[in-house]
C-alpha positions in Angstrom: -7.2 2.8 4.6 -8.9 0.8 7.4 -10.4 2.5 10.1 -12.3 -0.3 11.6 -11.5 -2.3 14.7 -10.7 -6.2 14.3 -13.9 -7.1 15.7 -15.8 -4.5 13.6 -14.2 -6.2 10.3 -15.3 -9.5 11.2 -18.7 -8.7 12.6 -19.9 -6.4 10.0 -18.7 -7.6 6.7 -21.2 -5.5 4.8 -19.7 -2.1 6.3 -16.1 -3.2 5.8 -17.2 -4.0 1.7 -18.8 -0.7 1.6 -15.7 1.1 2.8 -13.4 -0.7 0.7 -15.6 0.0 -2.3 -15.5 3.7 -1.4 -11.8 3.7 -1.3 -11.0 1.4 -4.4 -13.5 2.4 -6.7 -11.9 5.8 -7.5 -8.4 4.4 -8.4 -9.9 1.6 -10.3 -11.9 4.0 -12.4 -8.7 6.1 -12.9 -7.2 2.5 -14.7 -10.1 2.1 -16.6 -11.4 -0.8 -14.5 -14.7 -1.1 -13.2 -15.7 -3.1 -9.7 -18.6 -5.1 -10.4 -18.8 -7.1 -7.1 -16.6 -8.6 -4.7 -17.2 -10.7 -1.2 -15.2 -11.2 1.8 -15.2 -15.2 2.4 -12.9 -15.4 5.3 -10.8 -13.4 7.6 -7.1 -15.0 8.4 -4.1 -13.8 9.8 -0.5 -15.4 9.9 0.0 -15.0 13.8 -3.4 -16.6 14.3 -4.4 -13.5 16.4 -8.2 -13.8 15.4 -8.5 -17.6 16.7 -6.5 -16.4 20.0 -9.0 -13.8 20.8 -11.8 -16.2 20.0 -13.4 -13.4 17.9 -14.7 -15.8 15.3 -16.5 -17.9 18.2 -18.3 -15.0 19.6 -19.8 -13.7 16.5 
């Protein structure tokens, strides 16, 4: 589903949210569910790759 690079995901949350919405809304509608809103609060990973690459500190 995701075709964005890690740096793009973290640096451009607006595009990430837009792309997730585009992909999720049709499936939710089939189940009778409406996506009203959602937000991305943080990006974390079990292996601490994000912090090891110092991506957060550069953005």
